[in-house]
N, C-alpha and C positions, 0 to 999 in steps of 0.2 A: 365385847363383840370385836374383834380387831378388825383392820383395814380390810386384808383381804375377804374375811366372811362378808362386813359390809359390803363389799362391791360384788362380791359371790351372790348374796342376796338380791341384789338390784337387776343382775339379769346379764347377757351378752345381746347386744344389739350389732348386726352392721347393717347401714345404708350407703348404698354406691347411685348416684345419681350423676346419669350421661358423663359412667367415668373419668368424672371431672370433678367431683366432691364425695369425700369417703367421710361419712361419721360411725364412729364407733362408741360404744359404751363397756363396761365391763372390761376396762382395761387396767390393771394391776402395775406395770411398772415397761416403761418406753427403754427398751435397752441399747439402743442404738437405730442413728438414721443417717438418711446424707438423700442427696435427690433422687436418687433411681431405688433407697431400699429404708424401709422402716421396720425394723423387730421388734414386738413388745410381748410381752403375757398377759394374758386376760384370762377372766374367770374360764373357760372353755378350754385354756390352753395355749401355745405359743401359736405366734399368728404373723406373718412375714409379708410386708405390700410389700410388689414392686412394681415399679414404673419409670415416667418421668417429669423431672421439674416436680418431684413431689414437694411438698412447702408443709408444716404442721402451723397452721393457723391456731387452734388453741389443744391447749393438754390442760386439764382436771385432773389429778390423780384423785384429789380428796373426793371426787364423785364418778371417778373412772370414766371421765368422756373427753374422745381424742377427735380433732376435727382436720383433717388434710384436703389439701387441693394440689392440682396436678392430673396428670394424666397415669389413670389407675392400670397396669397392665396383669396383673395376678394379686392374689388373696390366698397364700396357705397354712394351712393349720397341722400345728403339731401337735401329737400324742401330750394331755398334760404330764405327764410321766416323764416326758424328757424333754419340758420346759420346764419343770423344776428345778433342775440344776443350771438352768441361766446358760449365758453366753459360754461361759468360760468351760463348761464342762462339753458343750456341745462343739468344741474350738479342739478339745482336747480328747476325743473318743477315741 
């Protein structure tokens, strides 16, 4: 079983607490991040988190878990087919 298959088997869950603490499982890769945007690939497709003062508290790619503190303003998913191409393919469409 590959790492991607193992994470997909665990599943994907998003928990947002008071818009200030975000916990995500099923994370395959964090492609980019800064205090306003976190872009990642999950077992359910690409996910972009936007907000203010975003800080990755914990990242465990072995377990596919991510914890974020800060003010979350939006969560946006991409289709899985689009997410497979990665960041570069989205930039050069």
